[in-house]
ROSE-4610 file (N, C-alpha, C; in Angstrom, 1 decimal, always signed):
// ROSE-4610
residu = [M/M/M/M/M/M/E/E/E/V/V/V/I/I/I/T/T/T/D/D/D/Q/Q/Q/N/N/N/P/P/P/S/S/S/E/E/E/L/L/L/L/L/L/L/L/L/R/R/R/A/A/A/S/S/S/A/A/A/S/S/S/L/L/L/N/N/N/A/A/A/L/L/L/L/L/L/S/S/S/T/T/T/Y/Y/Y/K/K/K/T/T/T/F/F/F/P/P/P/I/I/I/L/L/L/F/F/F/L/L/L/T/T/T/S/S/S/G/G/G/G/G/G/S/S/S/A/A/A/F/F/F/K/K/K/L/L/L/L/L/L/S/S/S/G/G/G/I/I/I/S/S/S/Q/Q/Q/T/T/T/Q/Q/Q/L/L/L/G/G/G/S/S/S/N/N/N/L/L/L/T/T/T/V/V/V/S/S/S/V/V/V/L/L/L/D/D/D/E/E/E/R/R/R/I/I/I/D/D/D/T/T/T/N/N/N/P/P/P/T/T/T/V/V/V/N/N/N/N/N/N/F/F/F/A/A/A/Q/Q/Q/L/L/L/C/C/C/E/E/E/T/T/T/K/K/K/F/F/F/Y/Y/Y/E/E/E/Q/Q/Q/A/A/A/I/I/I/Q/Q/Q/F/F/F/K/K/K/T/T/T/N/N/N/F/F/F/I/I/I/S/S/S/T/T/T/E/E/E/V/V/V/G/G/G/K/K/K/D/D/D/E/E/E/S/S/S/V/V/V/E/E/E/S/S/S/F/F/F/T/T/T/I/I/I/K/K/K/F/F/F/D/D/D/T/T/T/A/A/A/L/L/L/K/K/K/N/N/N/W/W/W/K/K/K/K/K/K/Q/Q/Q/N/N/N/L/L/L/N/N/N/G/G/G/K/K/K/I/I/I/I/I/I/V/V/V/T/T/T/M/M/M/G/G/G/I/I/I/G/G/G/V/V/V/D/D/D/G/G/G/H/H/H/T/T/T/A/A/A/G/G/G/I/I/I/M/M/M/P/P/P/F/F/F/Q/Q/Q/E/E/E/D/D/D/P/P/P/E/E/E/K/K/K/F/F/F/I/I/I/K/K/K/L/L/L/F/F/F/K/K/K/N/N/N/P/P/P/M/M/M/R/R/R/W/W/W/V/V/V/A/A/A/G/G/G/Y/Y/Y/D/D/D/A/A/A/G/G/G/N/N/N/K/K/K/N/N/N/P/P/P/Y/Y/Y/N/N/N/L/L/L/R/R/R/A/A/A/T/T/T/V/V/V/T/T/T/I/I/I/S/S/S/Y/Y/Y/L/L/L/T/T/T/M/M/M/Q/Q/Q/V/V/V/D/D/D/H/H/H/A/A/A/I/I/I/V/V/V/Y/Y/Y/C/C/C/T/T/T/G/G/G/I/I/I/E/E/E/K/K/K/K/K/K/E/E/E/A/A/A/L/L/L/Q/Q/Q/K/K/K/I/I/I/N/N/N/N/N/N/G/G/G/T/T/T/D/D/D/L/L/L/A/A/A/E/E/E/I/I/I/P/P/P/A/A/A/R/R/R/V/V/V/L/L/L/N/N/N/Q/Q/Q/M/M/M/K/K/K/D/D/D/V/V/V/K/K/K/L/L/L/F/F/F/T/T/T/D/D/D/V/V/V/S/S/S/L/L/L]
num = [1/1/1/2/2/2/3/3/3/4/4/4/5/5/5/6/6/6/7/7/7/8/8/8/9/9/9/10/10/10/11/11/11/12/12/12/13/13/13/14/14/14/15/15/15/16/16/16/17/17/17/18/18/18/19/19/19/20/20/20/21/21/21/22/22/22/23/23/23/24/24/24/25/25/25/26/26/26/27/27/27/28/28/28/29/29/29/30/30/30/31/31/31/32/32/32/33/33/33/34/34/34/35/35/35/36/36/36/37/37/37/38/38/38/39/39/39/40/40/40/41/41/41/42/42/42/43/43/43/44/44/44/45/45/45/46/46/46/47/47/47/48/48/48/49/49/49/50/50/50/51/51/51/52/52/52/53/53/53/54/54/54/55/55/55/56/56/56/57/57/57/58/58/58/59/59/59/60/60/60/61/61/61/62/62/62/63/63/63/64/64/64/65/65/65/66/66/66/67/67/67/68/68/68/69/69/69/70/70/70/71/71/71/72/72/72/73/73/73/74/74/74/75/75/75/76/76/76/77/77/77/78/78/78/79/79/79/80/80/80/81/81/81/82/82/82/83/83/83/84/84/84/85/85/85/86/86/86/87/87/87/88/88/88/89/89/89/90/90/90/91/91/91/92/92/92/93/93/93/94/94/94/95/95/95/96/96/96/97/97/97/98/98/98/99/99/99/100/100/100/101/101/101/102/102/102/103/103/103/104/104/104/105/105/105/106/106/106/107/107/107/108/108/108/109/109/109/110/110/110/111/111/111/112/112/112/113/113/113/114/114/114/115/115/115/116/116/116/117/117/117/118/118/118/119/119/119/120/120/120/121/121/121/122/122/122/123/123/123/124/124/124/125/125/125/126/126/126/127/127/127/128/128/128/129/129/129/130/130/130/131/131/131/132/132/132/133/133/133/134/134/134/135/135/135/136/136/136/137/137/137/138/138/138/139/139/139/140/140/140/141/141/141/142/142/142/143/143/143/144/144/144/145/145/145/146/146/146/147/147/147/148/148/148/149/149/149/150/150/150/151/151/151/152/152/152/153/153/153/154/154/154/155/155/155/156/156/156/157/157/157/158/158/158/159/159/159/160/160/160/161/161/161/162/162/162/163/163/163/164/164/164/165/165/165/166/166/166/167/167/167/168/168/168/169/169/169/170/170/170/171/171/171/172/172/172/173/173/173/174/174/174/175/175/175/176/176/176/177/177/177/178/178/178/179/179/179/180/180/180/181/181/181/182/182/182/183/183/183/184/184/184/185/185/185/186/186/186/187/187/187/188/188/188/189/189/189/190/190/190/191/191/191/192/192/192/193/193/193/194/194/194/195/195/195/196/196/196/197/197/197/198/198/198/199/199/199/200/200/200/201/201/201/202/202/202/203/203/203/204/204/204/205/205/205/206/206/206/207/207/207/208/208/208/209/209/209/210/210/210/211/211/211/212/212/212/213/213/213/214/214/214/215/215/215/216/216/216/217/217/217/218/218/218/219/219/219/220/220/220/221/221/221/222/222/222/223/223/223/224/224/224/225/225/225/226/226/226/227/227/227/228/228/228/229/229/229/230/230/230/231/231/231/232/232/232/233/233/233/234/234/234/235/235/235/236/236/236/237/237/237/238/238/238]
x = [+15.6/+16.5/+15.7/+16.2/+15.6/+16.4/+15.7/+16.3/+15.6/+16.4/+15.8/+16.0/+14.8/+14.8/+14.3/+15.2/+14.9/+14.7/+13.7/+13.4/+12.6/+13.2/+12.6/+11.4/+11.2/+10.1/+8.9/+7.9/+6.7/+6.0/+5.8/+5.1/+6.0/+7.3/+8.1/+8.3/+8.3/+8.4/+7.2/+6.0/+4.8/+4.8/+5.2/+5.3/+6.2/+7.4/+8.3/+7.8/+7.2/+6.6/+5.5/+4.6/+3.6/+4.1/+5.2/+5.8/+6.3/+6.9/+7.5/+6.4/+5.3/+4.1/+3.5/+3.4/+2.9/+3.8/+5.1/+6.1/+5.9/+5.7/+5.5/+4.2/+3.1/+1.8/+1.9/+2.7/+2.9/+3.7/+4.8/+5.7/+4.9/+3.9/+3.2/+1.8/+1.6/+0.3/-0.3/+0.5/+0.0/-0.1/+0.2/+0.0/-1.2/-1.8/-2.7/-1.9/-2.5/-1.8/-2.8/-2.3/-3.0/-2.3/-3.0/-2.5/-3.1/-2.3/-2.8/-2.3/-3.2/-2.8/-3.0/-2.0/-2.1/-3.1/-3.6/-4.4/-3.6/-4.2/-3.4/-2.8/-1.6/-0.9/-0.6/-0.6/-0.3/-1.5/-2.7/-3.8/-3.5/-2.6/-2.2/-1.7/-1.0/-0.5/-1.5/-2.7/-3.8/-4.1/-4.1/-4.5/-3.4/-2.3/-1.2/-1.2/-2.1/-2.2/-2.9/-2.2/-2.7/-3.9/-4.9/-6.0/-5.6/-4.4/-4.0/-3.5/-3.3/-2.9/-4.1/-5.3/-6.5/-7.1/-7.8/-8.4/-8.6/-9.1/-9.5/-8.4/-7.2/-6.0/-5.7/-6.2/-5.9/-7.0/-6.5/-7.4/-6.8/-7.7/-7.3/-8.0/-7.2/-7.7/-6.8/-6.9/-6.1/-5.1/-4.1/-3.0/-3.4/-4.1/-4.6/-6.0/-6.7/-8.0/-8.3/-9.1/-9.6/-11.0/-11.2/-12.4/-13.5/-14.1/-15.1/-16.1/-17.4/-18.4/-18.5/-17.9/-17.9/-17.2/-17.9/-17.2/-16.1/-16.0/-14.9/-13.7/-13.9/-12.8/-12.3/-13.2/-12.8/-12.0/-10.9/-10.0/-10.6/-11.3/-11.8/-13.0/-13.8/-14.9/-14.3/-13.2/-12.5/-12.0/-11.4/-11.0/-12.1/-13.3/-14.4/-14.9/-14.4/-14.8/-13.8/-12.7/-11.7/-12.0/-11.4/-11.6/-11.0/-9.9/-9.3/-10.3/-11.1/-12.1/-13.1/-13.6/-14.6/-14.0/-12.8/-12.2/-12.0/-11.5/-11.2/-12.4/-13.5/-14.8/-15.1/-14.9/-15.3/-14.4/-13.2/-12.3/-12.3/-13.3/-13.6/-12.5/-11.9/-10.9/-11.7/-11.0/-11.6/-11.2/-12.1/-11.8/-12.1/-11.3/-11.5/-12.0/-13.3/-13.8/-13.4/-13.1/-12.8/-13.7/-14.9/-15.9/-16.4/-16.7/-17.1/-18.6/-19.0/-20.5/-20.9/-22.2/-22.7/-22.5/-22.0/-21.7/-20.7/-19.9/-18.9/-17.7/-17.3/-16.2/-14.8/-13.8/-12.5/-12.1/-12.4/-12.0/-12.6/-13.9/-14.6/-14.1/-13.9/-13.3/-11.9/-11.1/-9.7/-9.7/-10.6/-10.6/-11.1/-12.0/-12.6/-11.5/-10.7/-9.7/-8.5/-8.1/-7.1/-7.4/-8.7/-9.1/-9.1/-9.6/-9.6/-8.2/-7.2/-5.9/-5.3/-5.6/-5.1/-5.9/-7.1/-7.9/-7.4/-7.0/-6.5/-5.2/-4.3/-3.1/-3.3/-4.2/-4.5/-5.0/-5.7/-6.3/-5.4/-4.3/-3.3/-1.9/-1.5/-0.2/+0.9/+0.7/+1.8/+1.6/+0.6/+0.3/+1.4/+1.4/+2.3/+1.6/+2.2/+1.6/+2.4/+1.8/+2.4/+1.7/+2.4/+1.8/+2.3/+1.6/+2.1/+2.1/+3.0/+3.2/+3.5/+3.3/+3.7/+4.5/+5.0/+5.7/+5.2/+4.8/+4.4/+5.5/+5.2/+6.2/+6.7/+5.9/+6.3/+7.0/+7.2/+7.8/+6.9/+5.6/+4.7/+4.6/+4.2/+3.9/+2.8/+2.0/+0.7/-0.1/-0.6/-1.3/-0.5/+0.8/+1.6/+2.2/+1.7/+2.2/+3.3/+4.2/+5.3/+4.8/+5.5/+5.2/+6.5/+7.4/+8.7/+8.5/+7.4/+7.1/+6.7/+6.4/+5.9/+6.3/+7.6/+8.0/+7.4/+7.0/+6.4/+5.0/+4.3/+3.0/+3.2/+4.2/+4.5/+4.7/+5.5/+5.8/+4.6/+3.8/+2.6/+1.6/+1.5/+0.5/+1.0/+2.2/+2.7/+3.7/+4.2/+5.3/+5.0/+3.7/+3.3/+3.1/+3.9/+3.9/+2.6/+1.7/+0.4/-0.6/-0.3/-1.3/-0.9/-1.7/-1.4/-2.0/-3.0/-3.7/-3.8/-3.5/-3.6/-4.7/-5.6/-6.6/-6.3/-6.4/-6.1/-6.6/-6.5/-6.8/-5.5/-5.3/-4.0/-4.0/-5.1/-5.2/-4.9/-4.1/-3.8/-2.6/-2.2/-1.2/-1.6/-3.0/-3.5/-4.9/-5.4/-6.7/-7.8/-7.4/-8.3/-7.7/-8.2/-7.6/-7.9/-9.1/-9.4/-8.9/-7.9/-7.2/-7.1/-7.0/-6.6/-5.6/-4.5/-3.4/-2.7/-2.1/-1.2/-0.1/+0.5/+1.5/+2.9/+3.9/+5.3/+5.6/+5.0/+5.2/+4.7/+3.5/+3.0/+3.9/+4.3/+5.1/+6.5/+7.1/+8.4/+8.3/+7.2/+7.1/+6.2/+5.3/+4.3/+4.4/+4.8/+4.8/+6.0/+5.8/+6.9/+7.5/+6.7/+7.2/+6.5/+7.2/+6.6/+7.1/+6.1/+6.4/+6.1/+7.1/+6.8/+6.9/+5.9/+5.8/+5.7/+6.8/+6.9/+7.4/+6.5/+6.9/+6.7/+7.5/+7.3/+8.6/+9.1/+10.3/+10.1/+8.8/+8.5/+8.8/+9.0/+9.3/+10.8/+11.6/+13.1/+13.6/+13.2/+13.8/+13.4/+12.1/+11.7/+12.5/+12.7/+13.4/+14.8/+15.4/+16.8/+17.0/+15.9/+16.0/+15.8/+15.3/+15.1/+16.4/+17.4/+18.7/+19.6/+19.1/+19.9/+19.2/+19.4/+18.8/+18.0/+17.6/+16.9/+15.6/+15.3/+14.2/+12.9/+12.1/+10.9/+9.8/+9.9/+8.9/+9.0/+10.2/+10.4/+10.1/+10.5/+10.3/+9.8/+8.5/+8.0/+8.5/+8.7/+9.1/+10.5/+11.2/+12.5/+12.2/+11.0/+10.6/+11.0/+11.1/+11.4/+12.7/+13.6/+14.9/+14.9/+13.8/+13.6/+12.8/+12.2/+11.3/+12.0/+11.4/+12.0/+12.5/+11.7/+12.0/+11.2/+11.9/+11.3/+11.9/+11.1/+11.5/+10.9/+11.7/+11.2/+11.4/+10.3/+10.3/+10.0/+10.9/+10.8/+11.4/+10.9/+11.4/+12.3/+12.6/+13.5/+14.9/+15.8/+17.2/+17.7/+18.4/+18.8/+20.4]
y = [+5.2/+4.3/+3.0/+1.8/+0.6/-0.3/-0.8/-1.7/-3.1/-4.2/-5.5/-6.3/-6.8/-7.6/-9.0/-10.0/-11.4/-12.3/-13.0/-14.0/-15.2/-16.4/-17.5/-18.2/-17.6/-18.0/-17.2/-17.7/-16.9/-16.1/-16.7/-16.1/-14.9/-15.2/-14.1/-13.0/-13.3/-12.2/-11.3/-11.9/-11.1/-10.3/-10.8/-10.1/-8.9/-9.1/-8.0/-6.9/-7.3/-6.3/-5.5/-6.2/-5.5/-4.6/-5.0/-4.2/-2.9/-3.0/-1.9/-0.9/-1.4/-0.6/+0.1/-0.6/+0.0/+1.1/+0.9/+1.9/+3.2/+3.1/+4.3/+5.0/+4.2/+4.9/+5.5/+4.9/+5.5/+6.8/+6.8/+7.9/+9.2/+9.0/+10.1/+10.3/+9.8/+9.8/+11.2/+12.2/+13.6/+14.2/+13.5/+14.1/+13.4/+14.1/+13.4/+12.4/+11.2/+10.1/+9.6/+9.4/+8.6/+7.3/+6.2/+4.9/+4.2/+3.8/+3.1/+1.7/+0.7/-0.7/-1.4/-2.2/-3.1/-4.2/-4.9/-6.0/-7.3/-8.4/-9.7/-10.0/-10.5/-10.9/-9.7/-8.5/-7.3/-7.1/-7.6/-7.5/-8.1/-9.1/-9.8/-8.8/-7.8/-6.8/-6.0/-6.0/-5.2/-5.8/-7.1/-7.7/-7.4/-7.0/-6.7/-5.2/-4.4/-3.0/-2.9/-2.3/-2.1/-1.1/-1.4/-0.5/+0.9/+1.0/+2.3/+3.2/+2.6/+3.5/+4.0/+3.5/+3.9/+5.2/+6.0/+7.2/+8.2/+9.4/+10.4/+11.0/+10.8/+11.4/+10.5/+9.3/+8.3/+8.2/+8.3/+8.0/+6.8/+5.9/+4.6/+4.5/+4.0/+3.6/+2.5/+2.2/+1.2/+1.9/+1.1/+1.7/+1.5/+0.5/+0.3/-0.4/-0.3/-0.9/-1.7/-2.8/-3.5/-2.9/-2.4/-1.7/-2.7/-3.1/-4.2/-4.1/-4.2/-4.1/-5.4/-6.4/-7.7/-7.5/-7.7/-7.5/-8.5/-9.6/-10.5/-10.2/-9.2/-8.7/-7.4/-6.4/-5.1/-5.0/-4.4/-4.4/-3.7/-2.6/-1.9/-2.6/-3.3/-4.1/-5.2/-5.8/-6.9/-6.3/-5.1/-4.4/-4.2/-3.9/-3.7/-5.0/-6.1/-7.4/-7.8/-7.0/-7.4/-6.9/-7.6/-7.2/-5.8/-5.5/-4.2/-3.1/-3.3/-2.2/-2.1/-3.2/-3.1/-2.3/-2.6/-1.9/-0.4/-0.2/+1.2/+2.1/+1.6/+2.3/+2.7/+1.8/+2.0/+3.1/+3.3/+4.3/+5.6/+5.7/+6.9/+7.2/+6.1/+6.3/+6.7/+7.5/+7.9/+6.9/+6.9/+6.0/+6.8/+6.5/+6.9/+5.7/+5.7/+4.5/+4.4/+3.2/+3.0/+1.9/+1.8/+0.8/+1.4/+0.6/+1.0/+1.1/+2.2/+2.4/+1.6/+1.3/+0.5/+1.3/+0.6/+1.2/+2.4/+2.5/+3.5/+3.2/+4.2/+4.0/+4.0/+3.5/+3.5/+5.0/+5.8/+7.2/+8.0/+7.8/+8.5/+8.0/+6.7/+6.2/+6.7/+6.8/+7.3/+8.7/+9.6/+11.0/+11.1/+10.3/+10.3/+9.9/+8.9/+8.4/+9.4/+9.9/+10.9/+12.2/+12.6/+13.8/+13.6/+12.5/+12.2/+12.2/+11.7/+11.7/+13.2/+13.9/+15.3/+16.2/+15.9/+16.7/+16.4/+15.1/+14.8/+15.6/+15.6/+16.3/+17.8/+18.4/+19.9/+20.2/+19.3/+19.5/+19.1/+18.4/+18.0/+18.2/+19.4/+19.7/+19.2/+19.0/+18.5/+17.0/+16.4/+15.0/+14.0/+12.8/+11.8/+10.7/+10.2/+9.1/+7.8/+6.8/+5.5/+4.4/+3.6/+2.5/+1.2/+0.2/-1.2/-1.6/-2.4/-2.8/-4.3/-4.9/-6.2/-6.2/-7.4/-7.5/-8.8/-8.7/-9.9/-10.6/-11.8/-12.7/-12.0/-11.2/-10.5/-9.2/-8.9/-7.6/-6.4/-6.6/-5.5/-5.2/-4.0/-3.5/-2.6/-2.5/-1.8/-2.4/-1.5/-2.0/-1.6/-1.4/-0.9/-2.2/-2.5/-3.7/-3.4/-4.4/-4.2/-3.9/-3.0/-2.7/-2.6/-3.7/-3.6/-3.6/-4.0/-4.0/-2.6/-1.7/-0.4/+0.6/+1.0/+1.9/+3.3/+3.7/+5.0/+5.0/+3.9/+3.8/+3.8/+3.1/+3.0/+4.4/+5.2/+6.6/+7.4/+7.3/+8.1/+7.8/+6.5/+6.0/+6.4/+6.1/+6.1/+7.1/+7.9/+8.8/+10.3/+10.6/+12.0/+12.5/+13.5/+14.0/+14.7/+15.0/+15.6/+14.6/+13.3/+12.2/+11.4/+11.4/+10.6/+9.2/+9.0/+7.8/+7.5/+6.3/+5.9/+4.8/+5.0/+4.0/+3.4/+2.1/+1.5/+0.1/-0.4/-1.8/-2.6/-3.5/-4.2/-5.4/-5.6/-6.7/-8.1/-8.9/-10.2/-10.2/-9.1/-9.0/-9.4/-9.4/-9.8/-10.2/-11.2/-11.7/-10.6/-9.6/-8.4/-7.3/-7.1/-6.2/-4.7/-4.4/-3.0/-2.5/-1.6/-1.2/+0.3/+0.7/+2.1/+2.0/+2.6/+2.5/+3.9/+4.0/+5.2/+5.0/+6.1/+6.1/+6.1/+5.9/+6.0/+7.4/+8.4/+9.8/+9.9/+9.3/+9.4/+8.7/+7.5/+6.7/+7.4/+8.0/+8.7/+10.1/+10.8/+12.2/+12.4/+11.6/+11.8/+10.9/+9.6/+8.6/+8.9/+8.9/+9.1/+7.8/+6.7/+5.5/+4.3/+3.3/+2.1/+0.8/+0.0/-1.4/-2.4/-3.1/-4.0/-5.5/-6.2/-7.6/-8.5/-9.3/-10.2/-11.6/-12.5/-13.9/-14.9/-16.0/-17.1/-17.1/-18.4/-18.6/-18.2/-18.2/-17.8/-16.4/-15.6/-14.1/-13.9/-14.9/-14.7/-13.9/-14.4/-13.7/-12.3/-12.0/-10.6/-9.7/-10.3/-9.6/-9.3/-10.3/-10.1/-9.0/-8.9/-7.9/-6.5/-6.3/-5.0/-4.2/-4.9/-4.2/-4.6/-5.1/-5.5/-4.9/-3.6/-2.9/-1.7/-0.8/+0.4/+0.6/-0.3/-0.1/-0.4/+0.6/+0.4/-0.2/+0.0/-0.6/-2.1/-2.6/-4.1/-4.6/-3.9/-4.4/-3.1/-2.9/-1.7/-1.6/-2.8/-2.8/-2.1/-1.9/-1.1/+0.3/+0.7/+2.0/+2.1/+0.9/+0.9/+1.6/+1.5/+2.1/+3.6/+4.2/+5.6/+6.3/+5.5/+6.0/+6.5/+7.4/+8.0/+7.0/+6.1/+5.2/+3.9/+2.8/+1.5/+0.5/-0.3/-1.5/-2.7/-3.6/-4.8/-6.0/-6.6/-7.8/-9.0/-10.0/-11.2/-12.4/-13.6/-14.9/-15.5/-14.7/-15.2/-14.7/-15.7/-15.3/-14.8/-13.6/-13.0/-13.0]
z = [+1.9/+2.6/+3.0/+2.7/+3.0/+3.9/+4.9/+5.8/+5.7/+5.6/+5.4/+6.7/+7.1/+8.3/+7.9/+8.1/+7.7/+8.9/+8.9/+10.0/+9.3/+9.4/+8.7/+9.6/+10.7/+11.6/+11.2/+10.5/+10.1/+11.2/+12.3/+13.4/+14.0/+14.1/+14.6/+13.7/+12.4/+11.4/+11.4/+11.6/+11.6/+12.9/+14.0/+15.2/+15.1/+14.5/+14.3/+13.4/+12.3/+11.4/+12.1/+12.8/+13.5/+14.6/+15.3/+16.3/+15.7/+14.5/+13.8/+13.4/+12.9/+12.6/+13.8/+14.9/+16.1/+16.6/+16.5/+16.9/+16.1/+14.8/+14.0/+14.4/+14.5/+14.9/+16.3/+17.2/+18.5/+18.5/+17.6/+17.5/+17.1/+16.2/+15.6/+16.2/+17.4/+18.0/+18.1/+18.3/+18.4/+17.0/+15.9/+14.6/+13.9/+12.9/+12.0/+11.2/+11.1/+10.4/+9.4/+8.1/+7.1/+7.0/+7.3/+7.2/+6.0/+5.0/+3.8/+3.8/+3.9/+3.9/+2.6/+2.3/+1.1/+1.5/+0.4/+0.7/+0.7/+0.5/+0.5/+1.9/+1.8/+3.1/+4.0/+3.5/+4.3/+5.3/+5.0/+5.9/+7.3/+7.3/+8.5/+9.5/+9.1/+10.0/+10.8/+10.2/+10.9/+12.3/+12.4/+13.6/+14.7/+14.4/+15.3/+15.8/+15.3/+15.6/+17.0/+17.9/+19.3/+19.3/+20.1/+20.3/+20.7/+21.4/+21.9/+20.8/+19.6/+18.4/+17.6/+18.0/+17.3/+17.8/+17.0/+17.5/+16.4/+16.8/+15.8/+15.0/+15.5/+14.7/+13.5/+13.5/+12.5/+11.4/+10.1/+9.0/+8.2/+7.9/+7.3/+5.9/+5.0/+3.7/+3.1/+1.8/+1.2/+0.2/-0.1/-0.9/-2.4/-2.7/-4.1/-4.0/-5.1/-5.1/-6.4/-6.2/-7.3/-7.6/-8.8/-9.1/-9.4/-8.4/-8.5/-7.3/-7.6/-6.6/-5.7/-6.1/-5.4/-4.0/-2.9/-1.6/-1.3/-2.0/-1.8/-2.6/-3.5/-4.4/-4.0/-3.7/-3.4/-2.1/-2.1/-0.9/+0.3/+0.1/+1.2/+1.8/+1.0/+1.5/+2.4/+2.0/+2.8/+4.1/+4.0/+5.2/+6.2/+5.7/+6.6/+7.3/+6.9/+7.5/+8.6/+8.8/+9.8/+11.2/+12.2/+13.6/+13.8/+13.0/+13.1/+12.8/+11.8/+11.4/+12.5/+13.0/+14.1/+15.3/+15.7/+16.8/+16.5/+15.2/+14.8/+14.9/+14.4/+14.5/+15.9/+16.8/+18.2/+18.8/+18.3/+18.8/+17.9/+17.1/+16.3/+15.3/+14.8/+13.7/+12.4/+11.6/+10.3/+9.2/+8.2/+7.0/+5.7/+4.7/+3.3/+2.6/+2.3/+1.6/+0.1/-0.3/-1.8/-2.3/-1.7/-2.2/-3.5/-4.5/-5.8/-6.0/-6.6/-6.8/-8.0/-8.1/-9.2/-10.5/-11.5/-12.8/-12.8/-11.7/-11.6/-12.5/-13.3/-14.3/-13.6/-14.2/-13.7/-13.6/-14.6/-14.6/-13.4/-13.1/-12.0/-10.7/-10.6/-9.3/-9.0/-10.1/-9.9/-9.4/-10.1/-9.7/-8.2/-7.8/-6.4/-5.4/-5.7/-4.8/-4.8/-5.9/-6.0/-5.2/-5.4/-4.7/-3.2/-2.8/-1.3/-0.7/-1.3/-0.8/-0.8/-1.8/-1.9/-0.8/-0.6/+0.4/+1.8/+2.1/+3.4/+3.6/+2.6/+2.7/+2.9/+2.2/+2.3/+3.7/+4.3/+5.6/+6.8/+6.4/+7.4/+7.0/+6.8/+6.3/+7.1/+8.4/+9.2/+9.5/+8.7/+8.9/+8.4/+8.9/+8.5/+7.7/+6.7/+5.8/+6.0/+6.5/+6.7/+5.9/+5.2/+4.4/+4.7/+4.4/+4.3/+2.9/+2.5/+1.1/+1.0/-0.1/-0.4/-1.7/-2.1/-3.4/-4.1/-5.3/-6.1/-6.7/-7.1/-7.8/-9.0/-9.7/-10.9/-10.6/-9.3/-8.9/-8.8/-8.9/-8.7/-7.2/-6.9/-5.5/-5.6/-4.5/-4.5/-5.7/-6.5/-7.7/-9.0/-8.8/-9.9/-10.6/-11.7/-12.5/-13.4/-13.7/-14.6/-16.0/-16.7/-18.1/-18.9/-18.7/-19.4/-20.9/-21.4/-22.9/-23.3/-22.4/-22.8/-21.7/-21.6/-20.6/-20.6/-21.8/-21.9/-21.2/-21.4/-20.7/-19.2/-18.8/-17.3/-16.8/-17.5/-17.0/-17.0/-18.0/-18.1/-17.0/-16.7/-15.7/-14.3/-14.0/-12.6/-12.1/-13.1/-12.7/-13.0/-13.2/-13.3/-11.9/-11.5/-10.2/-9.8/-10.8/-10.5/-10.2/-10.5/-10.3/-9.1/-8.0/-6.9/-7.0/-7.9/-8.1/-9.6/-10.0/-11.4/-11.5/-12.5/-12.7/-14.1/-14.3/-15.6/-15.7/-16.9/-17.1/-17.3/-16.3/-16.3/-17.3/-17.9/-18.9/-18.3/-18.9/-18.4/-17.4/-16.9/-15.9/-14.5/-14.3/-13.0/-13.2/-12.3/-12.5/-12.2/-11.5/-11.2/-12.0/-13.2/-14.2/-14.0/-13.5/-13.4/-12.0/-12.1/-10.9/-10.7/-9.4/-9.1/-8.0/-8.1/-7.2/-7.0/-5.8/-5.6/-6.6/-7.0/-8.0/-7.5/-8.4/-8.0/-7.4/-8.0/-7.5/-6.1/-5.8/-4.4/-3.4/-3.8/-2.9/-2.6/-3.5/-3.3/-2.7/-3.0/-2.6/-1.4/-1.2/-0.1/+1.1/+0.9/+1.9/+2.8/+4.1/+5.1/+5.5/+5.7/+6.2/+5.6/+5.2/+4.7/+5.4/+5.7/+6.3/+5.1/+4.7/+3.6/+4.2/+3.9/+4.4/+3.2/+3.0/+1.9/+2.3/+2.1/+2.5/+1.3/+1.4/+0.4/-0.5/-0.6/-1.4/-2.9/-3.3/-4.7/-5.0/-3.9/-4.1/-4.2/-4.1/-4.0/-5.2/-6.4/-7.6/-7.7/-7.4/-7.4/-6.4/-5.2/-4.1/-4.5/-5.2/-5.6/-6.6/-7.5/-8.6/-8.1/-6.9/-6.4/-6.3/-5.9/-5.8/-7.0/-8.0/-9.2/-10.4/-10.6/-11.7/-11.2/-12.1/-11.7/-12.5/-13.5/-14.3/-13.6/-13.2/-12.5/-13.3/-14.6/-15.5/-15.6/-15.3/-15.2/-13.9/-12.8/-11.4/-10.6/-10.6/-9.9/-8.4/-7.8/-6.4/-6.1/-7.2/-7.0/-6.5/-6.5/-6.0/-4.5/-3.8/-2.4/-2.1/-3.1/-2.9/-3.0/-3.5/-3.7/-2.7/-1.8/-0.8/+0.4/+1.2/+2.4/+3.4/+3.8/+4.9/+4.7/+4.5/+4.3/+5.1/+5.8/+6.5/+5.8/+5.2/+4.5/+5.4/+5.7/+6.5/+5.6/+5.6/+4.8/+5.4/+5.0/+5.5/+4.4/+3.4/+2.3/+2.5/+2.5/+2.6/+1.3/+1.4/+0.1/+0.1]
């Protein structure tokens, strides 16, 4: 189920999205929580997380990763540079690192990330999974790129229920082509709540297509309609 919250005041929109995220973290304060953050503009939500929501019940990682050792490219390395990370460490919050080892292959990185998510679930059967997401101009979300030219490849990569993380070469679909991302299967079967933060008039066409069609290979962000609970915050009038 998806709820759309529209506010054309950027500051107010960010406050409302952050408040919604804080409310979720507060609701499940007595549960183990896995919080997976998207990179890019979704990082802005981190600054709005209250210190009262931090602690040993919380495990933090990223929703998708750029498989690159460059700290200005790798999402987790960028996360480690935030004020949120500094505060979270002080409150004994846990982290699943997705920094990339020297000469680490896409395959080995993907197995490592996939295994980490599955181990957290095994160890926290009553835990809750909360994510933040964005939407690209091309309709991608997390690190799931469109493959309208090859739907079979899209299904193989992202819709295998046994794979929680897909690693692949996105080619010319993105400047950062080596990717590892949670899959469609993970988003629909494992994630309990999602806060989607999407701003910019250039996103309007992609946003409109979410509810106009069902082909995920064309517009991966259509997965939002299949997830358990989604709140989409945007400054774009639809």
